[in-house]
Biopython code that builds the backbone (N, CA, C, O; Angstrom):
import numpy as np
from Bio.PDB.StructureBuilder import StructureBuilder

atoms = [
    (1, "MET", "N", (-15.196, 37.896, -55.240)),
    (1, "MET", "CA", (-15.624, 38.308, -54.041)),
    (1, "MET", "C", (-14.442, 39.376, -53.717)),
    (1, "MET", "O", (-13.244, 39.163, -53.904)),
    (2, "ALA", "N", (-14.924, 40.378, -53.278)),
    (2, "ALA", "CA", (-14.010, 41.481, -52.675)),
    (2, "ALA", "C", (-13.101, 41.190, -51.356)),
    (2, "ALA", "O", (-13.608, 40.811, -50.300)),
    (3, "ALA", "N", (-12.007, 41.358, -51.490)),
    (3, "ALA", "CA", (-11.098, 41.046, -50.420)),
    (3, "ALA", "C", (-11.411, 42.230, -49.196)),
    (3, "ALA", "O", (-11.597, 43.375, -49.609)),
    (4, "THR", "N", (-11.465, 42.031, -47.951)),
    (4, "THR", "CA", (-11.748, 42.878, -46.819)),
    (4, "THR", "C", (-10.356, 42.817, -46.024)),
    (4, "THR", "O", (-9.618, 41.833, -46.069)),
    (5, "THR", "N", (-10.083, 43.966, -45.298)),
    (5, "THR", "CA", (-9.025, 44.294, -44.361)),
    (5, "THR", "C", (-9.342, 43.735, -42.999)),
    (5, "THR", "O", (-10.466, 44.022, -42.587)),
    (6, "ILE", "N", (-8.690, 43.097, -42.323)),
    (6, "ILE", "CA", (-8.658, 43.117, -40.615)),
    (6, "ILE", "C", (-7.533, 43.202, -40.274)),
    (6, "ILE", "O", (-6.550, 42.819, -40.909)),
    (7, "LYS", "N", (-7.568, 43.860, -38.937)),
    (7, "LYS", "CA", (-6.404, 44.400, -38.355)),
    (7, "LYS", "C", (-6.134, 43.168, -37.203)),
    (7, "LYS", "O", (-7.050, 42.731, -36.507)),
    (8, "ILE", "N", (-4.907, 42.743, -37.128)),
    (8, "ILE", "CA", (-4.306, 41.828, -36.430)),
    (8, "ILE", "C", (-3.002, 42.232, -35.931)),
    (8, "ILE", "O", (-2.267, 42.991, -36.563)),
    (9, "GLN", "N", (-2.702, 41.716, -34.767)),
    (9, "GLN", "CA", (-1.498, 42.067, -34.159)),
    (9, "GLN", "C", (-0.287, 41.395, -34.799)),
    (9, "GLN", "O", (-0.369, 40.225, -35.173)),
    (10, "PRO", "N", (1.008, 42.213, -34.957)),
    (10, "PRO", "CA", (1.861, 41.555, -35.502)),
    (10, "PRO", "C", (2.501, 39.897, -35.167)),
    (10, "PRO", "O", (2.957, 39.082, -35.970)),
    (11, "GLY", "N", (2.338, 39.794, -33.752)),
    (11, "GLY", "CA", (2.418, 38.449, -33.488)),
    (11, "GLY", "C", (1.615, 37.476, -33.934)),
    (11, "GLY", "O", (2.127, 36.384, -34.177)),
    (12, "THR", "N", (0.279, 37.662, -34.120)),
    (12, "THR", "CA", (-0.526, 37.041, -34.778)),
    (12, "THR", "C", (-0.312, 36.672, -36.201)),
    (12, "THR", "O", (-0.534, 35.526, -36.592)),
    (13, "ALA", "N", (0.138, 37.670, -37.029)),
    (13, "ALA", "CA", (0.719, 37.572, -38.202)),
    (13, "ALA", "C", (1.739, 36.736, -38.252)),
    (13, "ALA", "O", (1.668, 35.834, -39.087)),
    (14, "ALA", "N", (2.993, 36.827, -37.338)),
    (14, "ALA", "CA", (3.931, 35.821, -37.504)),
    (14, "ALA", "C", (3.464, 34.364, -37.212)),
    (14, "ALA", "O", (4.021, 33.427, -37.782)),
    (15, "THR", "N", (2.322, 34.138, -36.222)),
    (15, "THR", "CA", (2.177, 33.057, -36.064)),
    (15, "THR", "C", (1.331, 32.441, -37.174)),
    (15, "THR", "O", (1.398, 31.218, -37.300)),
    (16, "LEU", "N", (0.640, 33.052, -37.895)),
    (16, "LEU", "CA", (-0.019, 32.543, -39.162)),
    (16, "LEU", "C", (0.962, 32.138, -40.352)),
    (16, "LEU", "O", (0.851, 31.196, -41.136)),
    (17, "ARG", "N", (1.882, 33.041, -40.272)),
    (17, "ARG", "CA", (2.962, 32.533, -41.360)),
    (17, "ARG", "C", (3.772, 31.447, -41.099)),
    (17, "ARG", "O", (4.351, 30.916, -42.046)),
    (18, "LYS", "N", (3.926, 30.989, -39.877)),
    (18, "LYS", "CA", (4.545, 29.954, -39.338)),
    (18, "LYS", "C", (3.564, 28.643, -39.386)),
    (18, "LYS", "O", (4.022, 27.504, -39.468)),
    (19, "LEU", "N", (2.151, 28.934, -39.326)),
    (19, "LEU", "CA", (1.499, 27.672, -39.640)),
    (19, "LEU", "C", (1.247, 27.609, -41.053)),
    (19, "LEU", "O", (0.693, 26.567, -41.402)),
    (20, "GLY", "N", (1.456, 28.293, -41.800)),
    (20, "GLY", "CA", (1.000, 27.780, -43.285)),
    (20, "GLY", "C", (2.475, 27.437, -43.916)),
    (20, "GLY", "O", (3.554, 27.343, -43.330)),
    (21, "GLU", "N", (2.191, 27.296, -45.187)),
    (21, "GLU", "CA", (3.281, 26.881, -45.922)),
    (21, "GLU", "C", (3.798, 27.845, -46.891)),
    (21, "GLU", "O", (3.147, 28.878, -47.051)),
    (22, "LYS", "N", (4.891, 27.660, -47.575)),
    (22, "LYS", "CA", (5.266, 28.782, -48.490)),
    (22, "LYS", "C", (4.258, 28.820, -49.762)),
    (22, "LYS", "O", (3.916, 27.834, -50.416)),
    (23, "GLY", "N", (3.788, 30.380, -50.011)),
    (23, "GLY", "CA", (2.799, 30.498, -50.828)),
    (23, "GLY", "C", (1.594, 30.692, -50.550)),
    (23, "GLY", "O", (0.826, 31.310, -51.286)),
    (24, "MET", "N", (1.254, 30.131, -49.335)),
    (24, "MET", "CA", (-0.305, 30.407, -48.832)),
    (24, "MET", "C", (-0.575, 31.603, -48.349)),
    (24, "MET", "O", (0.278, 32.066, -47.591)),
    (25, "THR", "N", (-1.662, 32.341, -48.599)),
    (25, "THR", "CA", (-2.319, 33.630, -48.317)),
    (25, "THR", "C", (-2.756, 33.442, -46.915)),
    (25, "THR", "O", (-2.909, 32.320, -46.432)),
    (26, "TYR", "N", (-2.971, 34.615, -46.221)),
    (26, "TYR", "CA", (-3.497, 34.306, -44.907)),
    (26, "TYR", "C", (-4.829, 33.893, -44.824)),
    (26, "TYR", "O", (-5.307, 33.326, -43.842)),
    (27, "ASP", "N", (-5.603, 34.252, -46.142)),
    (27, "ASP", "CA", (-7.049, 33.617, -46.227)),
    (27, "ASP", "C", (-7.111, 32.186, -46.167)),
    (27, "ASP", "O", (-7.967, 31.624, -45.484)),
    (28, "GLU", "N", (-6.184, 31.509, -46.898)),
    (28, "GLU", "CA", (-6.110, 30.137, -47.165)),
    (28, "GLU", "C", (-5.591, 29.538, -45.754)),
    (28, "GLU", "O", (-5.880, 28.393, -45.406)),
    (29, "ILE", "N", (-4.899, 30.301, -45.071)),
    (29, "ILE", "CA", (-4.325, 29.629, -43.635)),
    (29, "ILE", "C", (-5.363, 29.599, -42.579)),
    (29, "ILE", "O", (-5.560, 28.630, -41.846)),
    (30, "ILE", "N", (-6.088, 30.841, -42.539)),
    (30, "ILE", "CA", (-7.361, 30.922, -41.708)),
    (30, "ILE", "C", (-8.316, 29.935, -42.018)),
    (30, "ILE", "O", (-8.911, 29.291, -41.154)),
    (31, "ASN", "N", (-8.490, 29.791, -43.328)),
    (31, "ASN", "CA", (-9.592, 28.512, -43.645)),
    (31, "ASN", "C", (-9.091, 27.490, -43.083)),
    (31, "ASN", "O", (-9.738, 26.967, -42.176)),
    (32, "GLU", "N", (-7.984, 27.013, -43.420)),
    (32, "GLU", "CA", (-7.383, 25.748, -43.041)),
    (32, "GLU", "C", (-7.543, 25.588, -41.502)),
    (32, "GLU", "O", (-7.824, 24.453, -41.119)),
    (33, "LEU", "N", (-7.417, 26.471, -40.652)),
    (33, "LEU", "CA", (-7.463, 26.674, -39.244)),
    (33, "LEU", "C", (-9.248, 26.349, -38.754)),
    (33, "LEU", "O", (-9.730, 25.625, -37.883)),
    (34, "VAL", "N", (-9.785, 27.149, -39.648)),
    (34, "VAL", "CA", (-11.332, 27.207, -39.312)),
    (34, "VAL", "C", (-11.915, 25.708, -39.395)),
    (34, "VAL", "O", (-12.611, 25.204, -38.513)),
    (35, "PHE", "N", (-11.539, 25.093, -40.550)),
    (35, "PHE", "CA", (-11.896, 23.912, -40.978)),
    (35, "PHE", "C", (-11.580, 22.731, -39.785)),
    (35, "PHE", "O", (-12.360, 21.902, -39.316)),
    (36, "ALA", "N", (-10.041, 22.983, -39.452)),
    (36, "ALA", "CA", (-9.750, 22.105, -38.655)),
    (36, "ALA", "C", (-10.470, 22.187, -37.394)),
    (36, "ALA", "O", (-10.818, 21.174, -36.788)),
    (37, "TYR", "N", (-10.700, 23.363, -36.985)),
    (37, "TYR", "CA", (-11.291, 23.676, -35.604)),
    (37, "TYR", "C", (-12.770, 22.845, -35.691)),
    (37, "TYR", "O", (-13.134, 21.949, -34.929)),
    (38, "LEU", "N", (-13.345, 23.282, -36.584)),
    (38, "LEU", "CA", (-14.968, 22.562, -36.871)),
    (38, "LEU", "C", (-14.684, 21.207, -36.906)),
    (38, "LEU", "O", (-15.497, 20.630, -36.183)),
    (39, "ALA", "N", (-13.796, 20.329, -37.483)),
    (39, "ALA", "CA", (-13.481, 19.319, -37.463)),
    (39, "ALA", "C", (-13.212, 18.579, -35.973)),
    (39, "ALA", "O", (-13.608, 17.471, -35.611)),
    (40, "PHE", "N", (-12.486, 19.462, -35.306)),
    (40, "PHE", "CA", (-12.334, 18.894, -33.929)),
    (40, "PHE", "C", (-13.364, 18.752, -33.126)),
    (40, "PHE", "O", (-13.587, 17.787, -32.395)),
    (41, "VAL", "N", (-14.302, 20.168, -33.319)),
    (41, "VAL", "CA", (-15.526, 20.154, -32.598)),
    (41, "VAL", "C", (-16.449, 19.192, -32.610)),
    (41, "VAL", "O", (-17.002, 18.606, -31.679)),
    (42, "ASP", "N", (-16.566, 19.082, -33.893)),
    (42, "ASP", "CA", (-17.521, 17.539, -34.317)),
    (42, "ASP", "C", (-17.093, 16.395, -33.726)),
    (42, "ASP", "O", (-17.839, 15.550, -33.230)),
    (43, "LYS", "N", (-15.919, 16.349, -33.766)),
    (43, "LYS", "CA", (-15.335, 14.890, -33.011)),
    (43, "LYS", "C", (-15.428, 15.036, -31.734)),
    (43, "LYS", "O", (-15.905, 14.061, -31.154)),
    (44, "LEU", "N", (-15.106, 16.013, -31.028)),
    (44, "LEU", "CA", (-15.708, 16.090, -29.521)),
    (44, "LEU", "C", (-17.235, 15.873, -29.112)),
    (44, "LEU", "O", (-17.606, 15.215, -28.140)),
    (45, "TYR", "N", (-18.046, 16.532, -30.008)),
    (45, "TYR", "CA", (-19.718, 16.255, -29.643)),
    (45, "TYR", "C", (-19.963, 14.712, -30.252)),
    (45, "TYR", "O", (-20.887, 14.125, -29.690)),
    (46, "GLN", "N", (-19.418, 14.110, -31.101)),
    (46, "GLN", "CA", (-19.350, 12.731, -31.569)),
    (46, "GLN", "C", (-18.967, 11.741, -30.254)),
    (46, "GLN", "O", (-19.562, 10.688, -30.020)),
    (47, "ARG", "N", (-17.840, 12.291, -29.429)),
    (47, "ARG", "CA", (-17.463, 11.503, -28.343)),
    (47, "ARG", "C", (-18.305, 11.687, -27.049)),
    (47, "ARG", "O", (-18.433, 10.750, -26.261)),
    (48, "VAL", "N", (-18.930, 13.004, -26.817)),
    (48, "VAL", "CA", (-19.797, 13.272, -25.812)),
    (48, "VAL", "C", (-21.042, 12.426, -26.169)),
    (48, "VAL", "O", (-21.635, 11.993, -25.180)),
    (49, "ASN", "N", (-21.537, 12.117, -27.309)),
    (49, "ASN", "CA", (-22.748, 11.307, -27.415)),
    (49, "ASN", "C", (-22.709, 9.924, -27.288)),
    (49, "ASN", "O", (-23.714, 9.212, -27.278)),
    (50, "GLU", "N", (-21.339, 9.457, -27.173)),
    (50, "GLU", "CA", (-21.140, 8.041, -27.045)),
    (50, "GLU", "C", (-21.615, 7.526, -25.771)),
    (50, "GLU", "O", (-21.555, 8.246, -24.775)),
    (51, "PRO", "N", (-22.188, 6.075, -25.697)),
    (51, "PRO", "CA", (-22.588, 5.768, -24.387)),
    (51, "PRO", "C", (-21.508, 5.445, -23.515)),
    (51, "PRO", "O", (-20.527, 4.871, -23.988)),
    (52, "ILE", "N", (-21.562, 5.778, -22.133)),
    (52, "ILE", "CA", (-20.646, 5.382, -21.175)),
    (52, "ILE", "C", (-20.988, 4.777, -19.938)),
    (52, "ILE", "O", (-20.277, 4.383, -19.015)),
    (53, "VAL", "N", (-22.162, 4.781, -20.093)),
    (53, "VAL", "CA", (-22.710, 4.052, -18.759)),
    (53, "VAL", "C", (-22.207, 2.663, -18.238)),
    (53, "VAL", "O", (-22.103, 1.692, -18.987)),
    (54, "GLY", "N", (-21.924, 2.635, -17.000)),
    (54, "GLY", "CA", (-20.896, 1.520, -16.582)),
    (54, "GLY", "C", (-19.436, 1.604, -16.772)),
    (54, "GLY", "O", (-18.677, 0.688, -16.455)),
    (55, "ARG", "N", (-19.053, 2.729, -17.301)),
    (55, "ARG", "CA", (-17.611, 2.664, -17.293)),
    (55, "ARG", "C", (-17.082, 3.387, -16.281)),
    (55, "ARG", "O", (-17.744, 4.379, -15.978)),
    (56, "PRO", "N", (-15.987, 3.175, -15.599)),
    (56, "PRO", "CA", (-15.393, 4.185, -14.461)),
    (56, "PRO", "C", (-15.015, 5.415, -14.999)),
    (56, "PRO", "O", (-14.449, 5.491, -16.089)),
    (57, "LEU", "N", (-15.297, 6.412, -14.290)),
    (57, "LEU", "CA", (-14.892, 7.740, -14.542)),
    (57, "LEU", "C", (-13.416, 7.994, -14.961)),
    (57, "LEU", "O", (-13.133, 8.733, -15.904)),
    (58, "GLU", "N", (-12.590, 7.412, -14.291)),
    (58, "GLU", "CA", (-11.190, 7.411, -14.321)),
    (58, "GLU", "C", (-10.666, 6.794, -15.748)),
    (58, "GLU", "O", (-9.650, 7.255, -16.267)),
    (59, "GLU", "N", (-11.399, 5.741, -16.351)),
    (59, "GLU", "CA", (-11.139, 5.301, -17.561)),
    (59, "GLU", "C", (-11.430, 6.101, -18.676)),
    (59, "GLU", "O", (-10.759, 6.167, -19.706)),
    (60, "ILE", "N", (-12.539, 6.748, -18.398)),
    (60, "ILE", "CA", (-12.949, 8.047, -19.558)),
    (60, "ILE", "C", (-11.799, 8.925, -19.372)),
    (60, "ILE", "O", (-10.921, 9.019, -20.230)),
    (61, "MET", "N", (-11.782, 9.618, -18.188)),
    (61, "MET", "CA", (-10.432, 10.669, -18.173)),
    (61, "MET", "C", (-9.400, 10.334, -18.691)),
    (61, "MET", "O", (-8.869, 11.059, -19.532)),
    (62, "ASP", "N", (-8.890, 9.202, -18.330)),
    (62, "ASP", "CA", (-7.644, 8.832, -19.191)),
    (62, "ASP", "C", (-7.658, 8.655, -20.572)),
    (62, "ASP", "O", (-6.725, 9.048, -21.271)),
    (63, "GLU", "N", (-8.756, 8.030, -21.074)),
    (63, "GLU", "CA", (-9.020, 8.096, -22.554)),
    (63, "GLU", "C", (-8.616, 9.484, -23.333)),
    (63, "GLU", "O", (-7.766, 9.708, -24.195)),
    (64, "LEU", "N", (-9.650, 10.389, -22.622)),
    (64, "LEU", "CA", (-9.432, 11.778, -23.195)),
    (64, "LEU", "C", (-8.343, 12.392, -22.960)),
    (64, "LEU", "O", (-7.934, 13.092, -23.886)),
    (65, "GLU", "N", (-7.735, 12.361, -22.023)),
    (65, "GLU", "CA", (-6.208, 12.952, -21.739)),
    (65, "GLU", "C", (-5.243, 12.102, -22.658)),
    (65, "GLU", "O", (-4.164, 12.668, -22.831)),
    (66, "SER", "N", (-5.370, 10.876, -23.292)),
    (66, "SER", "CA", (-4.301, 10.508, -24.053)),
    (66, "SER", "C", (-4.856, 10.446, -25.459)),
    (66, "SER", "O", (-4.263, 9.800, -26.323)),
    (67, "ASN", "N", (-5.873, 11.038, -25.689)),
    (67, "ASN", "CA", (-6.257, 11.065, -27.134)),
    (67, "ASN", "C", (-6.358, 9.735, -27.781)),
    (67, "ASN", "O", (-6.082, 9.704, -28.981)),
    (68, "THR", "N", (-6.742, 8.520, -27.138)),
    (68, "THR", "CA", (-6.578, 7.135, -27.817)),
    (68, "THR", "C", (-8.239, 7.163, -28.026)),
    (68, "THR", "O", (-9.059, 7.802, -27.366)),
    (69, "PRO", "N", (-8.481, 6.223, -29.213)),
    (69, "PRO", "CA", (-9.808, 6.060, -29.420)),
    (69, "PRO", "C", (-10.777, 5.542, -28.379)),
    (69, "PRO", "O", (-10.345, 4.775, -27.519)),
    (70, "PRO", "N", (-12.079, 5.904, -28.385)),
    (70, "PRO", "CA", (-12.704, 5.349, -27.175)),
    (70, "PRO", "C", (-13.061, 4.050, -27.463)),
    (70, "PRO", "O", (-13.365, 3.637, -28.582)),
    (71, "ARG", "N", (-13.014, 3.249, -26.183)),
    (71, "ARG", "CA", (-13.324, 1.710, -26.023)),
    (71, "ARG", "C", (-14.980, 1.594, -26.395)),
    (71, "ARG", "O", (-15.831, 2.217, -25.761)),
    (72, "ARG", "N", (-15.253, 0.797, -27.397)),
    (72, "ARG", "CA", (-16.522, 0.429, -27.623)),
    (72, "ARG", "C", (-17.274, -0.428, -26.623)),
    (72, "ARG", "O", (-16.741, -1.463, -26.223)),
    (73, "ARG", "N", (-18.353, -0.106, -26.235)),
    (73, "ARG", "CA", (-19.187, -1.069, -25.578)),
    (73, "ARG", "C", (-19.734, -2.112, -26.286)),
    (73, "ARG", "O", (-20.107, -1.835, -27.426)),
    (74, "ARG", "N", (-19.908, -3.488, -25.818)),
    (74, "ARG", "CA", (-20.621, -4.471, -26.728)),
    (74, "ARG", "C", (-21.874, -5.013, -25.983)),
    (74, "ARG", "O", (-22.612, -5.831, -26.531)),
]
sb = StructureBuilder()
sb.init_structure("model")
sb.init_model(0)
sb.init_chain("A")
sb.init_seg("    ")
for serial, (resi, resn, name, xyz) in enumerate(atoms, 1):
    if name == "N":
        sb.init_residue(resn, " ", resi, " ")
    sb.init_atom(name, np.array(xyz, "f"), 0.0, 1.0, " ", f" {name:<3s}", serial, name[0])
structure = sb.get_structure()
């Protein structure tokens, strides 16, 4: 596959270098970020679709803010 060129700000390039490991290309770093983002969004969608009926809103908000696994209803 032919490579393309994209313009990014110097600060963005520096951030990408910090996020990657030695020897990684920008392409590899960007792909890792994209896949991590997609996994994160998928997890959010899964949490949104969980039943929350009967639970206090404060409990749900605390759970989301603390990143703890959701409590399952029985």
